[in-house]
C-alpha positions as CSV (number, residue, x, y, z in Angstrom):
1,M,114.9,87.9,127.5
2,L,113.6,89.4,124.7
3,N,115.2,89.2,121.2
4,F,114.5,90.9,118.4
5,R,115.0,90.0,114.4
6,K,113.6,91.1,111.5
7,I,110.7,90.5,110.2
8,T,110.3,87.8,107.3
9,I,107.8,86.6,105.0
10,D,108.3,82.9,106.4
11,D,107.0,84.7,110.0
12,R,103.7,85.1,108.4
13,F,101.7,81.7,109.4
14,W,102.7,82.3,113.7
15,I,102.0,86.2,113.4
16,R,98.5,85.6,111.5
17,E,97.6,83.4,114.0
18,L,98.5,85.3,117.2
19,L,97.2,88.8,115.1
20,K,93.7,87.0,115.0
21,K,93.6,86.0,118.3
22,S,93.7,90.1,119.4
23,D,91.0,90.7,116.5
24,Y,92.3,94.7,116.7
25,R,91.4,97.0,113.9
26,G,94.3,99.1,113.3
27,C,96.1,99.1,110.8
28,E,99.7,98.3,112.6
29,Y,97.8,95.1,113.3
30,S,98.3,93.6,109.5
31,F,101.5,91.1,108.8
32,A,101.8,92.7,105.2
33,N,102.1,96.2,106.8
34,N,104.8,95.2,108.8
35,L,106.7,93.6,106.4
36,A,106.3,95.8,103.7
37,W,107.2,99.0,106.1
38,Q,109.7,97.6,108.5
39,R,112.2,100.0,107.4
40,L,110.1,103.2,108.2
41,S,110.8,103.1,111.4
42,D,114.1,100.2,111.3
43,T,111.0,97.5,113.8
44,M,112.3,94.4,114.4
45,I,109.8,92.0,116.3
46,T,109.9,88.6,118.4
47,R,107.7,86.0,119.9
48,F,107.0,86.2,123.9
49,E,105.0,83.2,124.8
50,D,101.5,83.9,123.1
51,F,102.3,87.5,122.0
52,Y,103.5,88.9,119.3
53,L,106.4,91.9,119.6
54,S,107.2,94.5,117.5
55,V,109.8,97.6,118.4
56,T,111.5,100.4,116.7
57,A,115.3,101.7,116.3
58,H,114.5,103.8,119.4
59,K,112.8,101.6,121.3
60,T,109.2,102.7,120.5
61,F,106.8,99.5,121.3
62,T,103.4,98.4,119.3
63,F,100.3,97.2,121.7
64,P,101.5,93.1,122.1
65,A,99.1,91.3,119.7
66,G,98.1,88.0,121.1
67,D,96.7,86.0,124.4
68,G,98.0,85.5,127.5
69,D,99.3,87.2,130.9
70,Y,99.4,90.6,129.8
71,D,101.4,91.6,132.9
72,K,104.2,89.4,132.4
73,V,104.6,90.7,128.8
74,L,104.3,94.3,130.0
75,A,106.8,93.7,132.5
76,E,109.2,91.9,130.2
77,M,108.6,95.0,127.7
78,L,110.0,97.1,130.6
79,R,112.9,95.7,131.4
80,Y,113.9,95.4,127.8
81,S,113.5,99.4,127.7
82,G,114.9,99.9,130.6
83,E,113.7,103.0,132.8
84,K,110.4,103.7,130.7
85,L,108.5,101.9,128.8
86,V,106.9,103.7,125.0
87,I,104.6,102.3,123.3
88,S,102.3,103.5,120.2
89,N,99.0,102.7,118.8
90,V,97.1,102.2,122.2
91,T,93.4,102.8,122.3
92,S,91.0,102.8,124.7
93,E,90.7,98.9,125.0
94,M,94.5,98.7,125.3
95,M,94.6,101.8,127.6
96,L,92.5,99.4,130.3
97,I,95.4,96.7,130.2
98,I,97.9,99.3,130.6
99,D,96.2,101.1,133.9
100,K,95.9,97.7,135.4
101,F,99.1,96.8,134.8
102,I,100.5,100.3,136.6
103,K,98.3,100.1,139.1
104,K,99.4,96.4,140.3
105,N,103.1,97.6,139.6
106,N,102.7,101.3,141.2
107,L,104.1,102.8,138.2
108,K,102.9,105.7,136.6
109,K,102.5,106.9,132.7
110,E,102.3,109.7,130.4
111,V,99.8,109.7,127.4
112,D,100.9,111.8,124.0
113,I,97.2,112.4,121.9
114,D,98.2,112.7,118.3
115,N,95.4,112.4,116.2
116,D,98.0,112.2,112.8
117,W,98.2,108.7,114.0
118,W,94.4,107.5,114.3
119,D,92.9,105.3,111.3
120,Y,90.0,106.5,109.6
121,I,87.4,104.0,109.4
122,Y,84.2,104.2,107.2
123,F,81.6,101.6,106.3
124,Q,81.8,99.5,103.6
125,S,78.4,100.3,102.2
126,D,79.2,104.5,102.5
127,L,82.4,104.0,100.3
128,A,80.3,101.3,98.0
129,T,77.9,103.3,96.8
130,F,78.4,107.2,97.9
131,K,74.3,107.5,99.1
132,G,72.9,110.7,100.3
133,K,73.5,114.4,99.8
134,K,77.2,113.9,101.8
135,Y,78.8,112.2,99.1
136,E,76.9,114.4,96.2
137,K,80.5,115.7,95.2
138,K,82.0,112.2,95.5
139,R,79.2,111.4,92.5
140,N,80.5,114.3,90.3
141,H,83.6,113.0,90.6
142,L,82.4,109.8,89.6
143,N,80.2,111.1,86.4
144,R,82.9,113.0,85.0
145,F,85.2,109.6,85.1
146,Y,82.7,107.7,83.7
147,Q,82.8,110.3,80.5
148,Y,86.4,108.0,79.8
149,N,86.4,105.1,78.2
150,W,87.1,103.3,81.6
151,E,87.4,99.4,82.7
152,Y,87.6,98.0,86.6
153,K,90.1,94.8,86.4
154,P,90.9,93.0,89.7
155,L,94.6,93.3,90.1
156,E,96.0,90.0,88.7
157,K,100.0,88.9,88.6
158,E,99.8,89.9,84.3
159,Y,99.1,93.5,85.6
160,F,102.4,93.6,88.3
161,N,104.8,94.7,86.4
162,E,101.9,98.0,85.0
163,C,101.4,99.0,88.5
164,I,105.1,98.6,89.5
165,A,106.1,101.0,86.4
166,F,102.9,103.2,87.4
167,A,104.5,103.5,91.1
168,A,107.8,104.4,90.0
169,L,106.8,106.9,87.7
170,S,104.5,109.0,90.4
171,Y,107.6,108.2,92.9
172,N,110.3,110.1,89.9
173,L,107.8,113.1,89.1
174,K,107.6,113.7,92.7
175,D,111.5,113.3,93.1
176,G,110.5,111.2,95.9
177,F,113.9,110.0,96.2
178,T,114.4,113.6,98.8
179,E,111.9,112.4,101.4
180,R,112.9,109.1,103.1
181,S,108.7,108.1,103.7
182,S,108.3,108.5,100.1
183,V,111.1,105.3,99.4
184,V,110.4,103.8,102.3
185,E,107.2,103.1,100.6
186,Q,108.1,102.5,97.2
187,Y,110.1,99.6,99.2
188,A,106.9,98.7,100.7
189,I,104.8,98.7,97.1
190,D,107.4,96.2,95.8
191,R,107.0,94.0,98.5
192,F,103.6,93.9,98.4
193,F,103.7,92.8,95.2
194,E,106.8,90.1,96.0
195,Y,104.7,88.2,98.2
196,F,101.4,89.2,97.1
197,E,100.1,85.8,96.9
198,E,101.7,85.2,100.3
199,M,100.0,88.2,102.0
200,E,96.8,87.3,100.6
201,L,96.2,90.5,99.6
202,M,93.9,91.5,96.9
203,G,93.4,94.8,95.3
204,G,91.9,95.9,92.0
205,T,92.6,98.5,88.7
206,L,91.8,100.7,86.3
207,W,91.9,101.6,83.0
208,V,90.8,104.3,80.7
209,D,91.7,103.4,76.5
210,D,93.8,100.3,77.7
211,L,96.1,102.7,79.8
212,L,96.8,102.0,83.4
213,V,95.5,104.7,85.4
214,A,94.9,103.7,88.8
215,F,95.2,100.9,91.3
216,T,94.9,99.5,95.0
217,I,96.1,96.9,97.3
218,G,94.5,95.7,100.6
219,E,94.0,93.0,103.2
220,K,91.0,91.9,105.4
221,L,92.6,93.4,108.5
222,N,90.1,91.5,111.4
223,S,86.9,89.8,111.4
224,D,85.0,92.8,110.6
225,T,87.4,95.1,109.0
226,F,89.5,95.4,105.6
227,C,92.6,97.2,105.3
228,T,93.6,99.6,102.1
229,H,97.2,100.2,102.1
230,I,98.0,101.6,98.9
231,E,95.8,103.8,96.0
232,K,97.8,104.9,93.1
233,A,96.0,107.4,90.2
234,D,96.6,109.5,88.0
235,I,95.3,112.9,88.5
236,N,95.0,113.8,85.1
237,Y,92.2,111.8,85.0
238,H,89.3,113.4,86.6
239,G,87.8,111.6,89.2
240,A,90.4,108.9,89.1
241,F,91.0,108.4,92.6
242,T,87.3,108.4,93.7
243,A,86.6,105.7,90.9
244,I,89.1,103.6,92.4
245,N,88.0,103.5,95.9
246,N,84.7,103.5,95.2
247,E,84.8,100.5,92.7
248,F,87.4,98.5,94.9
249,A,84.7,98.6,98.0
250,K,81.9,97.2,95.8
251,R,84.0,93.8,96.0
252,I,84.9,94.1,99.5
253,D,82.7,91.9,102.1
254,C,83.2,93.5,105.4
255,K,81.5,96.0,107.7
256,Y,84.3,98.5,107.9
257,I,87.0,99.8,105.6
258,N,90.3,101.1,107.0
259,R,92.2,103.8,105.6
260,E,94.9,104.1,107.9
261,E,96.3,107.5,108.9
262,D,97.2,111.0,107.7
263,M,100.3,111.1,108.9
264,G,99.7,114.7,109.7
265,I,99.9,115.1,106.1
266,M,97.1,117.9,106.1
267,G,96.4,117.6,101.8
268,L,96.0,113.7,102.8
269,R,93.9,114.4,105.9
270,K,91.6,116.4,104.2
271,S,91.4,114.0,101.6
272,K,90.4,111.2,104.2
273,I,87.8,113.6,106.0
274,S,85.9,114.0,102.6
275,Y,85.1,110.2,102.4
276,K,83.3,110.7,105.3
277,P,84.5,108.5,108.1
278,C,81.9,106.8,110.7
279,F,84.6,107.2,113.0
280,Q,88.2,107.8,114.0
281,L,90.0,104.5,115.7
282,E,91.6,107.1,118.3
283,K,95.3,105.6,118.9
284,N,97.9,107.3,121.5
285,T,101.5,106.8,122.8
286,V,101.5,105.9,126.1
287,T,105.3,106.0,128.6
288,I,104.8,103.8,131.8
289,F,107.9,104.7,134.1
290,S,108.4,104.5,137.8
């Protein structure tokens, strides 16, 4: 029987162990993201044998992370869900496992394809160098930013309060309290700073004339991919977003950088496409029923 509860910082050891076994590249397979963003869908978690499970208030599961008998854990998830089992963020790799389970148990499935939730994956070398004609506009943005009296600094504890205040100012200026997603994001940012060391996060900051103009936070997600969780910049400084992206990428030691999904926000989608991803990680929603 599955017994779900809220995730806490003390869960990080066993959850990381199981996430490492799966080695998934999707941004939802991050303990830091799971803890910080739990309010977005009122997500609860549990352990079933050597699998890590999470489920939203509307009984939508994330595909289990870990190792073991997938038929057994999927059957348990279906039993918990009732007449149908809904699993989000399903990649082609995961679909193979689901199809075996469906065939074995004479079940059916429906697939909802929604690219709003596909992750944008980039070569680290591309974001760190902006080489080639395709990045000509990005280099122009950088050159504009380089005209300021700027400095990059790793995100250390002494800068936490300034970064929190910086994010809060952005939140207030855009009336973030009127949108639930913005409220939840502010909560997530606070959690990232509260448990920065425990979550094994790293970050960077940009300063102009000793004034904070941008910061970013991320972590190593799996064996070959780094994930950028938060990126904030003052648009009054031309090229600040481009510069924090580029400077942070230079200090990342992974083949790929996952800059997460665009959530169907057109401005965000345009921005992510402009950095020329090497591919998008396709993640769809699968409903299993009899």
